[in-house]
C-alpha positions as CSV (number, residue, x, y, z in Angstrom):
1,X,-36.3,-37.3,197.1
2,X,-39.3,-38.5,195.6
3,X,-43.0,-37.8,197.0
4,X,-45.5,-39.6,196.3
5,X,-48.8,-37.5,195.8
6,X,-50.9,-39.1,198.5
7,X,-54.0,-41.2,198.5
8,X,-57.7,-38.8,199.0
9,X,-58.2,-37.8,202.5
10,X,-61.5,-37.1,203.3
11,X,-60.5,-33.1,203.5
12,X,-58.7,-31.7,200.9
13,X,-55.3,-31.1,201.5
14,X,-54.5,-27.6,200.1
15,X,-50.4,-27.8,200.4
16,X,-47.5,-29.6,201.8
17,X,-44.5,-28.5,203.0
18,X,-41.5,-30.5,204.0
19,X,-39.7,-30.6,207.9
20,X,-36.0,-31.4,208.8
21,X,-34.7,-32.4,211.7
22,X,-31.5,-33.9,212.9
23,X,-33.1,-34.6,216.2
24,X,-36.5,-35.5,215.4
25,X,-37.3,-35.6,219.5
26,X,-38.4,-32.6,219.7
27,X,-41.2,-30.8,219.3
28,X,-42.1,-30.8,215.8
29,X,-46.4,-29.9,216.0
30,X,-46.9,-25.7,216.7
31,X,-47.6,-23.9,213.7
32,X,-45.2,-22.1,213.1
33,X,-41.7,-23.7,212.5
34,X,-38.1,-23.0,212.6
35,X,-36.2,-22.4,209.7
36,X,-32.7,-23.0,208.1
37,X,-31.8,-19.7,209.3
38,X,-32.6,-20.7,212.2
39,X,-31.4,-24.1,213.6
40,X,-27.5,-23.1,211.9
41,X,-26.2,-22.3,215.6
42,X,-27.8,-25.2,216.9
43,X,-24.8,-28.5,217.3
44,X,-27.7,-30.9,216.5
45,X,-30.8,-28.9,214.6
46,X,-34.1,-28.6,215.4
47,X,-36.4,-29.8,213.3
48,X,-37.1,-26.8,211.5
49,X,-39.1,-25.6,207.6
50,X,-37.5,-26.7,204.2
51,X,-39.8,-25.1,202.4
52,X,-43.2,-22.7,202.8
53,X,-46.2,-24.9,201.8
54,X,-47.4,-25.6,198.6
55,X,-49.5,-27.7,196.1
56,X,-47.1,-29.8,193.8
57,X,-49.6,-32.7,192.2
58,X,-51.8,-29.7,190.1
59,X,-50.7,-31.1,187.0
60,X,-48.7,-34.9,188.3
61,X,-48.6,-37.1,190.7
62,X,-44.5,-37.4,191.8
63,X,-42.9,-34.4,193.5
64,X,-39.6,-35.0,193.2
65,X,-38.3,-33.7,196.4
66,X,-34.0,-32.8,197.1
67,X,-33.2,-31.4,200.0
68,X,-30.4,-29.3,201.5
69,X,-30.2,-28.0,197.8
70,X,-30.7,-23.9,198.1
71,X,-28.3,-20.8,198.6
72,X,-29.8,-19.7,201.7
73,X,-27.0,-16.6,201.9
74,X,-29.5,-13.7,201.2
75,X,-32.7,-14.2,202.3
76,X,-35.9,-14.3,199.8
77,X,-38.3,-15.8,201.7
78,X,-38.5,-16.8,204.9
79,X,-37.8,-20.8,204.0
80,X,-35.0,-22.3,203.1
81,X,-33.9,-25.2,202.0
82,X,-30.2,-24.9,202.6
83,X,-27.0,-27.2,202.5
84,X,-26.9,-30.4,204.6
85,X,-24.0,-31.0,207.5
86,X,-21.8,-33.6,205.6
87,X,-21.7,-37.2,207.4
88,X,-25.2,-35.7,210.1
89,X,-28.2,-37.9,209.4
90,X,-31.9,-36.3,208.8
91,X,-35.3,-37.8,209.0
92,X,-37.6,-35.3,206.7
93,X,-41.1,-35.7,207.5
94,X,-44.1,-34.1,204.8
95,X,-46.5,-31.7,206.7
96,X,-50.0,-31.9,204.4
97,X,-52.3,-28.6,205.2
98,X,-56.4,-28.7,204.6
99,X,-56.0,-25.6,206.0
100,X,-53.5,-21.9,206.6
101,X,-53.9,-23.0,210.5
102,X,-54.4,-27.5,209.7
103,X,-52.4,-29.4,209.0
104,X,-50.7,-33.1,210.4
105,X,-48.0,-35.2,209.4
106,X,-48.9,-37.9,206.3
107,X,-45.3,-38.8,205.8
108,X,-42.1,-39.7,208.1
109,X,-39.5,-40.4,205.8
110,X,-36.8,-43.5,206.4
111,X,-33.5,-41.4,207.5
112,X,-31.4,-39.8,205.0
113,X,-27.9,-39.7,205.5
114,X,-26.0,-36.2,203.4
């Protein structure tokens, strides 16, 4: 999924992360988001954070991010871009951070079907 660099905000964006949800009616506004591992016990996945916050636009204007590509058997970090359930529709959001504790949902991507 290509993610274009957003327009320049009033405050500099320092990091981005990806939020994935099967049920996007649930609250996704907390600073600490569940991980892919955390939502595995639910029949309908709550919003979860797929990657640690990062800044992909140092030397480019487009980030090509594919959801559901990591093998999450070994926990290397708290977040993992783990496999998605087949035949399921997900909503994807891009969260932008201006500071470690200050963020907004910058972009909501149309539904994505695995």
